[in-house]
C-alpha positions, 0 to 999 in steps of 0.5 A: 379901437381896442380891438379884437378885429376881423377878416384881413384884419384881426384888430378890434376888440369890440368892447361893451361900452361899460368897459370903456371910459372917456379919454383924458389928455395923453402924455407924450413919450420920446420914442425912437424912429427906427430901432434897427438903424443905430446911426439914426437918433431921430425921435417922435412923440408917442402917446400914452396914458396912466391908469389906477395911480390911486390904487398903485402900491409903490412897495409892490411895484406891479405894473401892467402894460396894456398894449393898444393895437391897430387903431387909434386910442379913443377910450381908456379902460373903465373901472368895470373892465377886466384889465382894471379888475386885474390892476386893482387886485394886484395894486398895479399901475397901468400904462396904455401905449398907442401903437406907432402910425395909429391915432396921433402917434405918428412917426412920419408926416404922411403914409407914403410907402417909403414911410410905412417901411417903419410900420411893423410888429418888430418896430412896435415891439421895440417901441414897447421895450424901449418904453418899459426900460425908460419907465422902469428906470424912472420908477426906480429913481423916483421910488427906489423900487424894482418894478415887475411888468405884465403885458396884456393885449387882444388880437394883434396886440395879444400877439404883441403881448405874447411876443414881448414876453418871448423876445424881451423876457428880461423886461416882461414877467408874464403876458396875457394874450387874448385871441393873440394871433401869433401865426402869420397864415397865408392861406387862412381857410380855417377861418371860414370853417370856424365861421361855418361851425359858429353860424350853425349854432343857430338853425338855418343861419349858415344857409341864409348867409350863403343865400345872401352871398349867392345874390351878390355873386349873381349881381356881379356875374350880370355886372349890376353894381347897384348893390354897392350903393345899397351897401353904403359905398357907391365907389366900390370895385368888386374886389374891395366890395367882396372883402367888406361884404364877407366881413359883415357876417364875419365880424358879427359872429366874431364879436359874439353877435351871432344870434342878432345876425342870424335873426336879422337874416331870417327876418329879411328872407321871410318877411321882405321880398325885395333884395334892395331892402334886404341889403339895406337892412344888412348894411345898417346892421353892418354899421353897428357890428362891422367896420365902415365900408370905407375902410375896405375901399381901394379909393380910401386905402390909397390915400397917403395923408394922415387920416384917423379913419383910414385903414391904410396902415393895417392893410400895409401890415397884413399885406407886408408881413402878417397875411391872415388872408381869409380864403374860402373854406374847403367845404361849402365856402360862405364867401365868393369862391374866387377869394383865394391867394390870387385875389389877396395878391390883387387886393394888396397890389391895388391898395398900394399901386404896386407889388407888395405881398407878405413873406410869412416864413420870415415872420413865423421863423421868428415868432410862430407858435411851436418856437414860442412854446418850446423857448419861452414861459409865462404866457397865457393864451385865451380864445373864445370858442366861436371866434374864427381867429382862434386858428391863428393863435395857440389853442392848446399848449403843448409845452409845460410853460405856455398855457391856453384856455378855450372859453366856450359859451353861446357867443364866446367871441374875439377877446371876450375875456377883456370886456367888462366884468359883470355879476351875470357873466357866463360861468365859463367866462368867470372861470376863465378870468379866475384862471387868468387872475391866478396865473398873473398872481404867480408871475407877480409873486 
């Protein structure tokens, strides 16, 4: 989805349903298959949508490119969403573009490893640049207006938004990067440290998470695998189980549901004596607050046929380039203590039946934070104070031309600014959005 996501996945912006609208028929764009092989002129059909056509002021020529990330496009922005709020204020046309290899935007007939070599953030950025250039030319020809483009995205697509302004400043006037994970981090222990700080905002909650994790460790050490079935997927191995199990706690906190998670754990530990019942209640909670167990399972990730429920593509992206490996925090880790770098090497190798591991130096030498701050302008980063992904973004701007805003209120999670706009939103969120609107106004002036 739209998604400010989780663990090895920052992906999903889990949005309130009132910020989404139903998906109309897509338009199709002839996209280049490989932007970096100039002898290859093959194309494929990339899905996109247009919003706010009735509110578009042709004389101003303001355009918002809303970047979708590592999931299929299943909904568009509703009138209540912040993106549409921006579009209406600046009378902007909105394009929504689906990322290559997700949803129905498929450049290859299957997801064999050879084809996945065309799946990267570099190709994704080049897709967007090619799309913008073509649409700029189209609007110029049709309406004789020079358009100004602003990119908006959250999580991985927030990183893409920032990188678009950095890499293609002649096409993009400015970028909003909500929870934009621009730093590829191999040993991302800070993630767990933030989960600990956020969980401790509810009394006793972090200790309760560790109690649930200790039970699972005890089951593993005595090789009792009933827990797999209780958690909703009998075909787990211990390695893929641990990623999923940790992610239930992570995603609840990441997406602003800390209070609900903490209440559930406390209730189960105080009122239920049977661990099977406790874990089934946790699994049920996970179905509404986290990804499905299947999306972590080696058995599913190894499948190479195109399948919209599959996490193979995103697993490939973090195993080949982006990392973001959530390793145990240095002090009182809440996850299994053996989820260090060797664990993630195994996870990637088991997912793709062979050696695959990211070279984060390559990614960061092109795109990481300080390089961006010193060599670019007109990027606005936002982060929720309880979001563990904030430590892979830019939390404090050091350069004069890149701004960063930390949004702090109870439950301020991943991509919290991109949800629906309501009268009863927390004051801190209202202030952040006012700051965003002001800066976008300057970019479009």
